[in-house]
N, C-alpha and C positions, 0 to 999 in steps of 0.2 A: 872638597879641598879648595881653598882660595889662595891666590897668589897676590902678595902685596907688592906694589911698585913703590920704591922709595920716593919720598916727597922731593920734587924738583927734577926728577928724571923724566926724560922724554921717551915715549914709546913710538917707534916708527913701524908702520905696517905697509908693505908694498904689495900691490895687487898683481903686478907683473914685474919681470926683471927690470924693465925700464921705468917702473914706478907709475905707469899709466894704466888706467882701466882698459880692458880690451874694447874695441869698437863694437857698439851694439847694432844689431840688425834693425833696420827701419821697418816698422810694421806696415806702413803704407807702401814702401817699396816692395815688400814681400807680396803685396796685392797687385803689383804692377803699376802703381801710381808714383810718379817721380816728380820732383820739384817742390814738394811740400814739407821737406825735412825741417825747415826753420820754424814751422808752425805745427808740426806733428804733435807735440806735447799738448798744445791747446785743443787740437781736434780730439785727441784721445781723452783728455780730461772732460770735455763736453759730453762725450759718449758715456764715460763712467758715471758722471754726475747726473746724466739725464737732462742736461741744460741745452737750450737752443744755441745754435751757432750760425751766424750769417757769413757766408763766403762771398767775398766781393773780388772780382777780378775781370780781366779782359775776356772777351769772347774767345772760346777755344782753349782755355787753360785747364780743362778737365775738372771743373768744379762738380758738375753733375755726375761725371764718370767716377769721381772719388766717392760720392755719396752712394752711387749704385753698387760699387764694389764693396764698400763697407757694409751696406745693408745686406748684400748677398752673403758676405762672410759671416755675418752675425745672425742670419736667418730672419731678417726684419723686412717689413714692407716699406717701400719708398714711394712717396707721392711727391713728385717734383713739379714745381711751377716755374717755368721760365718766362720771364716778362720780356 
């Protein structure tokens, strides 16, 4: 059975009473890595697509730790080279 919406009418669907989607849990934060939320989508997309990703940042910003935790969570081997 199909429902026809009259031409010119607007359909409004609300995901929450406030009209906003509920906040999603950060995958990286669930692994104990904080501060990468702005680029989390890019990191996860590189993993899904099997593409290389170059992380550039100051010393001590947990770039290698991020890779170690992701590799451990996915059961992968990590070979890191710190220049």
